[in-house]
C-alpha positions as CSV (number, residue, x, y, z in Angstrom):
1,M,2.2,27.5,-32.1
2,K,-0.4,27.7,-29.5
3,K,-1.9,23.5,-30.8
4,N,1.9,22.8,-29.7
5,I,2.2,24.0,-26.5
6,L,-1.7,22.7,-26.0
7,F,-0.4,19.1,-26.9
8,L,2.8,19.4,-25.2
9,T,0.9,20.8,-21.8
10,M,-1.8,17.7,-22.5
11,G,1.2,15.3,-22.6
12,A,3.3,15.6,-19.9
13,S,0.0,16.3,-17.6
14,L,-1.1,12.8,-18.9
15,S,2.4,11.4,-18.7
16,F,2.5,12.4,-14.8
17,L,-1.1,10.5,-13.9
18,V,0.1,7.8,-15.5
19,A,2.8,7.7,-13.7
20,F,1.6,8.3,-10.2
21,N,-1.0,5.3,-10.9
22,V,1.5,2.9,-11.8
23,F,4.3,3.8,-9.2
24,S,1.4,4.9,-6.4
25,P,2.9,3.4,-2.8
26,N,-0.1,2.0,-2.3
27,K,0.1,-0.6,-4.7
28,Q,3.4,-2.2,-3.0
29,A,3.4,-4.9,-0.2
30,E,5.8,-7.3,1.5
31,V,4.7,-10.9,0.4
32,N,4.8,-14.1,2.6
33,E,7.6,-16.7,2.1
34,Y,6.7,-20.3,3.0
35,E,9.1,-23.0,2.9
36,G,11.8,-20.6,1.2
37,K,10.0,-19.6,-1.6
38,L,8.0,-15.9,-2.2
39,I,4.2,-16.7,-2.4
40,F,2.5,-14.1,-4.5
41,S,-1.1,-14.5,-4.3
42,D,-3.4,-12.7,-6.4
43,C,-1.0,-10.4,-7.6
44,Q,2.4,-9.7,-9.1
45,P,6.1,-9.0,-7.8
46,T,6.7,-5.3,-8.6
47,N,10.2,-6.2,-9.4
48,K,9.7,-7.2,-12.9
49,N,13.0,-8.5,-13.5
50,Y,12.4,-12.0,-13.3
51,D,11.7,-15.6,-16.0
52,V,8.6,-17.5,-15.9
53,V,10.1,-20.8,-15.5
54,G,7.5,-23.2,-15.0
55,Q,4.0,-23.8,-14.4
56,E,2.1,-26.6,-12.2
57,K,-2.1,-27.1,-12.7
58,L,-4.3,-28.4,-10.1
59,G,-7.7,-29.4,-11.7
60,T,-11.3,-29.5,-9.9
61,L,-10.2,-32.3,-7.5
62,Y,-9.3,-29.4,-5.1
63,N,-12.3,-27.5,-5.7
64,G,-13.5,-26.2,-2.3
65,M,-10.4,-26.8,-0.2
66,S,-8.6,-24.1,2.3
67,Y,-6.0,-21.6,0.7
68,Q,-3.7,-23.0,2.5
69,T,-4.0,-26.7,1.3
70,I,-3.8,-25.5,-2.6
71,K,-0.7,-23.5,-2.2
72,K,1.1,-26.5,-0.1
73,K,-0.4,-28.5,-3.1
74,L,1.0,-26.7,-5.7
75,L,4.4,-26.1,-4.1
76,K,4.7,-29.7,-3.6
77,K,4.0,-30.3,-7.1
78,A,6.8,-27.5,-7.9
79,E,9.4,-29.0,-6.0
80,K,8.9,-32.0,-7.7
81,T,10.1,-31.2,-11.4
82,N,13.8,-30.0,-9.9
83,I,13.1,-26.5,-11.5
84,Q,15.0,-23.8,-9.5
85,F,12.5,-21.1,-8.6
86,D,12.4,-18.2,-6.3
87,G,8.6,-17.7,-5.8
88,I,5.2,-18.7,-7.2
89,I,2.3,-16.8,-8.5
90,L,-0.9,-18.2,-7.2
91,E,-3.6,-17.6,-9.7
92,D,-7.6,-19.1,-10.5
93,D,-9.4,-19.3,-13.4
94,G,-12.3,-16.9,-11.7
95,T,-14.5,-19.8,-10.9
96,G,-12.6,-20.6,-8.0
97,Q,-12.0,-24.6,-9.2
98,N,-8.8,-24.7,-11.2
99,F,-5.8,-23.8,-9.5
100,K,-2.1,-22.5,-11.1
101,G,1.2,-21.7,-10.1
102,I,3.3,-19.9,-12.4
103,L,7.0,-20.4,-11.2
104,I,9.5,-17.6,-11.7
105,K,12.9,-17.0,-10.9
106,F,14.6,-13.4,-10.5
107,K,17.4,-12.1,-12.6
């Protein structure tokens, strides 16, 4: 019986800690909107109720260009696909040389 109470207490404590870390108000932000599209740069939407509807990539040709230029080029490429999307998640490959935009549509 003591073991059950111990495990129940430990489980409840662990659940509380995990929930606090996941739903911390410090992890929320307001993202910028550019040309009517939400821009998520180095972050993910907190509203997970979306579908990935496409992806656009920029290669090493854009290496060394400004963030603003990369953002504009990715959005321009995405809009040419005629895919309906609400936002774009901007990512790089960790080297700062290859960039991609993940197109998302909220449900």
